[in-house]
N, C-alpha and C positions, 0 to 999 in steps of 0.2 A: 265591881261596877258601881257607879254613883249616879245620883240624881242631882242635876243642876237646877237651882231654884230661882234664877234671875236672868233670863234671856230676853233680849229686846228684838223686836222686828218693827218694820214700818219707817215712817219719816222721822229723821232726827236732824234738825237744822237743814242744811242743804242737800243731804244725802238720804236716799231711800234704801233701806235694808230689807230686801226680799227674803222671805222666810226660807225658801229652798236652799240657797247657798249657805245661809247661816246654819240651818239645821244639819245639812250634809257635812259641813266642816266639824260641827260638834260631835255628831255620831261617828264620823270617820276616825276620830281619835281612839275609838274602842274602849274608852274609859268611862263614858257616860251613856247610860241606857234609857234615861228618862229625863225630861226637862219640864220646867214651869216657865211660861213666857207671858209677856204682855206687849202691847203695841205702843211704841213711842209716838205713833201718829195721834195719840190722844192729846199730845202737847201742841199740835198745830193750832194756831189761833183760829177761832171760830169753826173748829172741826165739828162735823155732824157725826152723831153716833153711828149712823148707817154706814158711813165710810169705814170706820174702825171695825164694825161688825162684819163687813164683807171680807176684810183682811183675816179676821179670826175664823170665819167660816171656811175660807180657802185652806187654812192650815189644818183645821179640824177634819176636812175631807181626806187629807193625805196622812196626817200624823196623829190621829185621835188615840191610838194605842200607846204612844210614847211621849206625847206633848200635852201638857195640861195648861189651859188658858186661865189667866187672871183677868178679872173685870177691872180695868183701870178707870175708876169713876172720877170724873172731873166736875167741878161746880157747874159748868155750863150745861151739863146733862139735865140739871134741874129745870133750866129754862126750856130745854127741848122736850120736856115731859117724859123723860126716860124713867121707867119704873124698875126698881131693883129686882123684884121677883119675876117680872116679865123677861128682862134681859138675862137673868141668871138661868131661867128655864129654857129660854130660846137657844142659847149657845152652849149650855152645859158647862159654864165656868166652874173652875175648881176652887175659886176664892176671889179675893179682891186685892187691888193695889191702890194705894193712896199716896199722893205726893203733896203734902200740905203747903210747902214753900213753892215748889215748882208750878203748882196749879192755883196759887193764890186763894187758898181756903181762908175764910174769915170766921174764925171761931168765936170772936167776941161780939160781933154786931149783926150777924146774919142768921136769923131764926130758921129760915128754910134750909140753909146749909147744915145747921146743927141737927135739925130733924132728920135729914138724909143720912148724916153720919151715924146718928143713933139707929136708924133703920138698917144701915149696913152692918153695924156691930150686932144688932139683934138677929138679923138674917144669918150672919156668919155663926153666931153662937147656936142658934136653933138648928142649923144644918151642919154643924161641926166642920166649918170651912176656915181656912186661914186668911189672914189679912197681912199683906206686906206693906209696911209704911216706911217711906223714905223720910229721912230727917236731915237736918243740917242747920245752918244758921243763915240769917239774912245778910246779904252783902250790903255794905254801905254805899 
């Protein structure tokens, strides 16, 4: 049996991926017994954290024994006043997900974003949690 570490649920472009059929298909294979997932709804323009948190709560109620959530932190959560330690304790996230290019992180000129990133890495280090970081290159 294996653990899959990169499952997405939620809104992705024009389609919504409900967790139940996604998880049922994964577990029906009989080859995966545990997953790590995050919500692509985090990429919706102007998304509010509460929307994403409700998705994650629904999954947690049904699959907490085999599905481990990652907190996909986006820069706009800073403007929404989302605190890392509060969110992490509230939903019991097992780690973080960051998508620097996809979520327009500004590592050079935004002090608030850099402070939050340092806070994420410090929190993960202190609590022995993983951080999944997407990478890539900017398209011209």
